[in-house]
Structure formats: structure tokens, C-alpha cells
C-alpha positions, -999 to +999 in steps of 0.1 A: +471+581+817+499+593+790+507+627+795+504+644+760+530+667+746+528+703+752+515+711+715+486+687+718+453+704+720+418+690+724+395+696+692+356+704+692+336+676+669+335+684+634+307+708+622+286+697+590+290+721+563+287+725+524+323+715+517+330+686+493+337+653+515+375+646+520+369+611+508+356+623+477+387+647+471+410+617+482+395+592+458+401+620+429+435+624+441+441+586+439+426+585+403+453+612+393+481+593+411+471+559+390+473+579+359+507+595+368+520+561+377+506+547+343+526+576+324+558+573+344+559+537+346+537+521+320+515+505+345+496+513+375+509+498+411+502+462+413+509+435+437+540+410+427+556+438+410+593+430+422+593+457+444+591+458+483+558+474+492+562+475+528+597+491+524+585+518+499+555+526+520+577+529+554+600+550+535+568+574+523+555+573+559+587+586+571+584+616+545+550+621+554+559+625+591+583+652+582+559+672+562+534+669+588+556+682+615+573+710+593+537+722+588+527+721+626+562+742+633+553+765+607+517+771+619+529+773+654+560+794+644+578+776+672+595+740+675+585+716+699+616+696+710+613+665+733+639+672+763+653+637+754+666+650+722+683+682+737 
């Protein structure tokens, strides 16, 4: 079994409630992003557009990882730094 980092925590199963489904919120966000793309670039994102989608996605994923870790650190008010980085 792989050992979890010290900041890993078990979570309970989700509890049903009256909140809007997250998928519905994401769908609305995607609709807004599509419109922003059309306003900014004159077209919604399409395949075969001359860009490397894998490269773009990889760079966005790196940014996402940084934002997630920053939020985790802010919530914990401490940094978890693996020993092999020090």
C-alpha cells in the first residue's frame, strides 16, 4: 500500500442537500467560456485550429495544479514540502 502524504485526509461520503448540482454550474461556466472565446478570438474552440491542444491543455493543467496547491496551503496555513525537495 502506498503511504499518503501528511496532508492527506480521509473524507466522509457526500451528503445530499438542496444545492445546485456542480455539473450544472460547470455547464454554465463552459457556456460562458465559449462566449468569451468567440468574443476574444472570433470563434469557439475547434479541432484542427492550428494550435497544439495537448500542449495548451498541459500548460493549463500545470497552472491548475499551482492554484490548487496554493489554496490548500492557504487553508492549512502551512506548507507541506516533500523531504526530497529540501
